[in-house]
C-alpha positions as CSV (number, residue, x, y, z in Angstrom):
1,M,-101.9,-111.8,-92.7
2,Q,-105.4,-114.0,-92.8
3,Q,-106.0,-115.8,-96.1
4,R,-109.5,-116.6,-97.6
5,G,-110.4,-119.7,-95.8
6,Q,-108.3,-120.0,-92.7
7,V,-108.7,-119.8,-89.6
8,D,-107.8,-116.6,-87.6
9,K,-105.2,-117.9,-85.0
10,P,-105.1,-116.2,-81.5
11,Y,-102.1,-115.6,-81.4
12,Q,-99.2,-112.4,-82.7
13,L,-95.9,-112.7,-83.3
14,V,-93.9,-109.6,-81.9
15,R,-90.5,-109.0,-84.4
16,F,-87.2,-109.8,-83.5
17,P,-85.0,-106.6,-83.3
18,A,-83.2,-106.5,-86.5
19,G,-79.9,-105.5,-85.9
20,E,-77.4,-106.5,-83.1
21,L,-78.4,-106.4,-79.4
22,E,-76.9,-104.4,-76.7
23,R,-75.2,-106.9,-74.6
24,E,-72.7,-105.6,-72.3
25,K,-71.1,-106.3,-68.4
26,P,-74.1,-106.7,-66.1
27,S,-73.3,-105.4,-62.3
28,G,-72.4,-108.4,-60.2
29,Q,-74.4,-109.3,-57.2
30,D,-72.2,-110.8,-55.0
31,R,-72.3,-107.5,-52.8
32,I,-75.1,-104.8,-53.0
33,R,-73.4,-101.5,-55.0
34,T,-74.1,-98.0,-55.0
35,E,-72.9,-97.2,-58.6
36,G,-72.3,-99.2,-61.5
37,A,-69.7,-99.5,-64.2
38,Q,-70.9,-96.2,-65.9
39,G,-71.5,-94.7,-62.5
40,E,-75.4,-94.5,-62.5
41,E,-77.1,-94.9,-59.4
42,L,-77.6,-98.6,-58.7
43,F,-81.0,-99.4,-56.5
44,S,-82.2,-103.0,-54.9
45,G,-84.6,-104.2,-52.5
46,Q,-88.3,-105.8,-52.0
47,L,-91.3,-106.2,-53.9
48,K,-94.2,-107.2,-52.9
49,L,-97.3,-107.4,-55.4
50,T,-101.0,-108.9,-55.6
51,L,-101.3,-111.5,-58.7
52,L,-104.8,-111.8,-59.9
53,T,-105.4,-115.0,-62.0
54,L,-108.0,-114.3,-65.1
55,S,-108.7,-117.9,-65.8
56,P,-108.3,-121.3,-64.2
57,L,-104.9,-122.0,-63.0
58,Q,-102.1,-124.9,-63.0
59,V,-99.0,-125.5,-62.2
60,A,-98.5,-129.7,-62.9
61,T,-96.8,-132.4,-61.2
62,G,-96.9,-134.7,-64.0
63,I,-99.1,-137.0,-62.1
64,T,-102.5,-137.9,-61.9
65,D,-104.4,-139.3,-58.8
66,F,-108.2,-139.9,-56.9
67,V,-108.9,-136.4,-55.5
68,S,-111.1,-135.9,-53.1
69,L,-114.3,-134.0,-52.8
70,K,-115.4,-131.6,-50.4
71,G,-119.1,-132.9,-50.6
72,G,-117.3,-136.9,-50.3
73,G,-115.8,-139.2,-53.0
74,E,-113.0,-139.0,-55.3
75,R,-112.3,-137.8,-58.9
76,L,-109.2,-138.9,-61.5
77,A,-107.2,-135.2,-62.0
78,L,-103.8,-133.8,-63.0
79,T,-102.3,-133.2,-59.4
80,Q,-101.5,-129.1,-58.7
81,L,-97.9,-128.8,-57.5
82,S,-98.1,-128.2,-53.5
83,V,-94.7,-128.3,-51.2
84,K,-94.7,-129.4,-47.0
85,R,-93.7,-126.9,-44.8
86,F,-93.8,-126.0,-41.4
87,S,-97.2,-123.9,-40.1
88,A,-95.5,-120.3,-38.5
89,E,-97.7,-121.0,-35.4
90,E,-97.6,-124.3,-34.5
91,P,-93.7,-125.8,-35.5
92,Q,-94.6,-129.5,-35.5
93,E,-98.1,-128.9,-37.6
94,V,-97.1,-129.7,-41.1
95,Q,-99.2,-127.8,-44.1
96,K,-99.1,-128.8,-48.1
97,P,-100.0,-125.2,-49.6
98,A,-100.6,-125.4,-53.5
99,V,-97.7,-122.7,-54.8
100,I,-96.4,-121.6,-57.7
101,P,-92.9,-121.6,-57.8
102,G,-91.3,-119.0,-58.2
103,S,-89.0,-119.7,-61.3
104,S,-92.2,-120.0,-63.0
105,L,-93.0,-116.5,-61.6
106,K,-89.7,-115.5,-63.3
107,G,-89.6,-117.5,-66.9
108,A,-93.2,-115.8,-67.5
109,V,-92.0,-112.5,-66.9
110,R,-88.5,-113.2,-68.5
111,S,-90.7,-114.2,-71.7
112,M,-92.2,-110.8,-71.6
113,V,-89.1,-108.9,-71.3
114,E,-87.8,-110.4,-73.6
115,A,-90.4,-109.6,-76.0
116,V,-90.6,-105.9,-75.3
117,S,-87.2,-105.4,-75.1
118,P,-84.2,-106.0,-77.8
119,S,-83.0,-109.1,-75.6
120,C,-81.9,-112.9,-76.8
121,V,-84.5,-115.8,-77.1
122,S,-83.1,-117.8,-74.1
123,V,-85.1,-120.7,-74.8
124,V,-85.8,-122.6,-77.9
125,G,-86.5,-125.9,-79.8
126,S,-85.3,-127.5,-81.5
127,L,-87.1,-127.0,-85.1
128,A,-87.3,-122.7,-84.1
129,R,-83.5,-122.8,-83.2
130,R,-82.8,-123.5,-86.9
131,T,-84.8,-120.5,-88.2
132,L,-83.2,-118.0,-85.0
133,P,-82.1,-114.8,-86.5
134,R,-78.3,-115.0,-85.7
135,Q,-78.8,-111.5,-83.8
136,V,-80.8,-113.0,-81.1
137,T,-79.5,-116.4,-80.6
138,R,-79.2,-116.9,-76.5
139,C,-75.7,-114.7,-74.8
140,A,-73.1,-117.7,-74.5
141,D,-70.7,-115.0,-72.5
142,I,-71.3,-113.2,-68.8
143,D,-69.3,-110.2,-69.6
144,R,-71.6,-109.4,-72.9
145,L,-74.5,-110.0,-71.9
146,C,-78.9,-108.9,-73.2
147,P,-81.1,-106.4,-71.1
148,A,-83.5,-109.7,-70.2
149,C,-79.9,-112.0,-69.4
150,R,-78.1,-109.5,-67.2
151,L,-81.8,-108.8,-65.1
152,F,-82.7,-113.2,-64.8
153,G,-79.8,-114.7,-65.3
154,M,-78.1,-117.4,-68.1
155,T,-76.4,-120.2,-68.6
156,G,-74.1,-121.2,-70.5
157,G,-71.4,-123.9,-70.9
158,R,-67.3,-123.8,-69.1
159,N,-68.7,-121.7,-66.0
160,A,-70.5,-119.5,-68.3
161,S,-73.0,-119.0,-65.8
162,Y,-74.8,-115.4,-63.9
163,M,-77.2,-115.7,-61.8
164,G,-79.1,-112.8,-62.5
165,R,-80.5,-109.9,-60.1
166,I,-84.1,-110.5,-60.2
167,S,-85.6,-113.2,-58.1
168,F,-88.9,-114.3,-57.1
169,N,-90.1,-116.5,-53.6
170,D,-92.6,-119.3,-54.3
171,A,-96.2,-117.8,-54.3
172,A,-98.5,-120.1,-52.3
173,I,-102.4,-120.2,-52.7
174,P,-105.0,-119.2,-50.2
175,G,-106.7,-122.2,-48.7
176,G,-110.2,-123.0,-50.5
177,Q,-109.0,-121.7,-53.7
178,L,-108.4,-124.9,-55.6
179,A,-111.2,-127.1,-58.1
180,I,-111.0,-129.5,-60.7
181,V,-111.3,-128.2,-64.2
182,G,-112.0,-130.2,-68.0
183,T,-110.1,-129.3,-70.7
184,P,-108.7,-130.5,-74.0
185,I,-106.4,-133.0,-75.0
186,L,-103.5,-130.0,-75.6
187,W,-101.1,-130.9,-78.6
188,T,-97.5,-129.3,-78.9
189,P,-98.0,-126.1,-81.3
190,A,-96.8,-125.5,-85.1
191,R,-97.6,-129.0,-86.6
192,G,-97.8,-129.2,-90.1
193,G,-94.1,-128.1,-91.2
194,R,-92.2,-129.4,-93.8
195,R,-89.7,-131.9,-91.3
196,G,-87.4,-130.3,-89.8
197,T,-88.6,-127.0,-89.8
198,L,-91.5,-124.4,-88.5
199,P,-94.6,-124.1,-90.3
200,P,-94.0,-121.0,-93.3
201,R,-96.9,-119.1,-91.1
202,Y,-94.3,-118.5,-88.5
203,L,-91.5,-117.7,-91.1
204,R,-90.2,-114.9,-93.0
205,D,-87.6,-115.3,-96.3
206,G,-86.9,-118.7,-94.7
207,K,-86.2,-116.5,-90.6
208,A,-88.2,-117.2,-87.7
209,I,-90.6,-113.2,-87.5
210,G,-90.9,-113.1,-84.7
211,H,-92.1,-113.8,-80.6
212,K,-95.0,-115.6,-80.4
213,L,-97.8,-113.8,-77.9
214,Y,-101.5,-115.7,-77.2
215,E,-104.4,-114.0,-77.1
216,H,-106.7,-115.2,-74.4
217,R,-110.2,-116.2,-75.6
218,R,-113.2,-118.3,-74.5
219,L,-112.3,-121.1,-72.0
220,A,-112.6,-124.5,-74.2
221,K,-113.4,-127.2,-72.1
222,G,-113.2,-131.2,-72.2
223,V,-112.4,-134.3,-70.5
224,D,-109.0,-134.2,-69.5
225,E,-110.4,-132.8,-65.8
226,R,-107.1,-131.0,-64.2
227,V,-106.4,-129.6,-60.3
228,V,-106.5,-126.0,-60.4
229,V,-106.4,-122.6,-59.1
230,K,-109.6,-121.3,-59.5
231,A,-110.6,-117.6,-61.7
232,N,-110.2,-114.3,-59.8
233,V,-108.3,-115.6,-56.8
234,A,-105.8,-113.1,-55.3
235,I,-102.0,-114.4,-54.3
236,P,-99.6,-113.0,-52.9
237,V,-95.9,-112.3,-54.5
238,E,-92.5,-111.6,-53.1
239,L,-89.3,-110.6,-55.6
240,Q,-85.8,-109.3,-54.9
241,L,-84.0,-106.9,-56.8
242,T,-80.3,-107.0,-56.5
243,N,-77.6,-103.8,-58.4
244,L,-80.9,-102.5,-60.5
245,S,-80.1,-99.1,-62.6
246,A,-82.8,-96.9,-63.4
247,A,-83.2,-98.1,-67.1
248,E,-82.8,-101.7,-66.2
249,L,-86.2,-101.1,-64.1
250,G,-87.4,-99.9,-67.2
251,P,-88.4,-103.4,-69.4
252,F,-89.1,-104.9,-65.8
253,S,-91.5,-102.4,-65.1
254,Q,-93.2,-101.9,-68.1
255,R,-94.4,-105.2,-68.0
256,L,-96.1,-105.1,-65.1
257,D,-97.6,-101.9,-65.8
258,A,-98.9,-102.5,-69.2
259,I,-100.0,-105.8,-68.5
260,R,-103.7,-105.7,-67.4
261,S,-104.3,-103.4,-70.2
262,T,-103.0,-106.0,-72.8
263,R,-104.7,-108.3,-74.8
264,F,-101.6,-110.6,-74.5
265,P,-101.9,-110.9,-70.5
266,S,-99.1,-113.1,-68.9
267,R,-99.0,-116.9,-70.0
268,L,-98.1,-119.5,-66.6
269,A,-98.3,-123.3,-67.1
270,R,-100.8,-125.4,-69.1
271,G,-103.2,-122.8,-71.2
272,S,-103.5,-119.6,-67.5
273,Q,-103.8,-116.4,-67.7
274,L,-102.4,-114.2,-65.3
275,E,-102.4,-110.3,-64.3
276,W,-100.6,-108.4,-62.3
277,A,-104.0,-107.0,-60.4
278,R,-103.2,-103.4,-60.9
279,W,-100.3,-103.2,-59.7
280,R,-99.7,-99.8,-58.3
281,S,-103.1,-99.6,-56.7
282,A,-102.0,-103.4,-55.2
283,L,-98.4,-103.1,-54.7
284,R,-98.6,-104.1,-51.0
285,R,-94.3,-103.1,-50.2
286,R,-91.8,-100.9,-51.3
287,C,-88.6,-100.8,-50.2
288,L,-85.6,-100.0,-52.6
289,S,-82.8,-98.3,-51.5
290,T,-79.6,-97.2,-53.6
291,G,-77.5,-99.2,-51.8
292,R,-76.6,-97.0,-48.4
293,I,-77.6,-98.7,-45.4
294,A,-77.5,-96.1,-43.9
295,S,-80.2,-94.3,-46.3
296,K,-83.6,-96.2,-45.0
297,A,-85.9,-93.3,-47.3
298,P,-87.9,-95.4,-49.8
299,V,-87.2,-94.8,-53.7
300,A,-90.6,-93.6,-55.6
301,W,-91.0,-96.5,-58.3
302,A,-93.1,-94.6,-60.7
303,K,-89.7,-92.5,-61.4
304,H,-88.1,-95.4,-62.4
305,C,-91.1,-95.8,-64.9
306,R,-90.5,-92.6,-67.0
307,R,-86.6,-92.8,-67.1
308,R,-87.0,-95.3,-69.8
309,R,-84.3,-95.8,-72.6
310,P,-86.3,-95.2,-75.8
311,W,-85.6,-98.7,-77.0
312,K,-87.2,-99.9,-74.2
313,A,-91.2,-99.7,-76.1
314,S,-93.3,-102.1,-76.8
315,P,-92.9,-103.3,-80.7
316,S,-96.0,-103.8,-82.3
317,P,-97.7,-106.8,-83.0
318,T,-97.7,-108.0,-86.7
319,R,-100.2,-110.8,-87.8
320,S,-98.5,-113.8,-89.3
């Protein structure tokens, strides 16, 4: 609850699940399967979606360099990530489009799936690790994985790693959609706590309350110049799904479906806001099958959105 004299914080906390997580053995990804261990139907295939930027977006290289301007001249700015690729039309021509790495897209969606399902916290800083409730510590056994780790994979010690069954391709930014914007100097959040722990506003009985989800408000301006993707740019995205049950499709499809109506769009890179643009109408291609290669009939995606387990519903945010 906000106290007198305090500034309203631009985030809310989604509580961690209170009980033990449902850690189960995942379906393998060594081959396309028709049925899971419990006889449930499994689906594999590809989705082609369109991603819409709600504000300027940057996946930075960490390199500040002089950037040529369209009208002539140069400006010093933090550069946007790009990759070298051969042109499909001219094999001898090398292009260098700006991209959003598939790993960044996967991480952004995974963090939201962890928040809306009873999953572990896979990535956590040293301060938060000391206060993390025992039941949401990261998975360490490939035969006992939470919903998010079963979907996106996990990395542990002594060869205890699982690749996961959802993968994203790098998303190339359309040409002519870059600009330079000035942002404030960004500082590490959660300052002001006692040495070696999080600030009290994140804790209850000495333990972290939950996932921190930022609201998105008016874009702040500053002197730190960056090369960014402009707002309102449509970016094609492709992803592959392997051996997912209808229940496992639930939290993943839920995040894609609900993201356009929430105050908490997915965050990617520094201060950016992303939305899967009207993903049902912008679904450019859907190809899911039950693993029977002879069957070419597409599977209705909406069918799996309705077949979620009861615990897939989004938790209600709580003010810190």
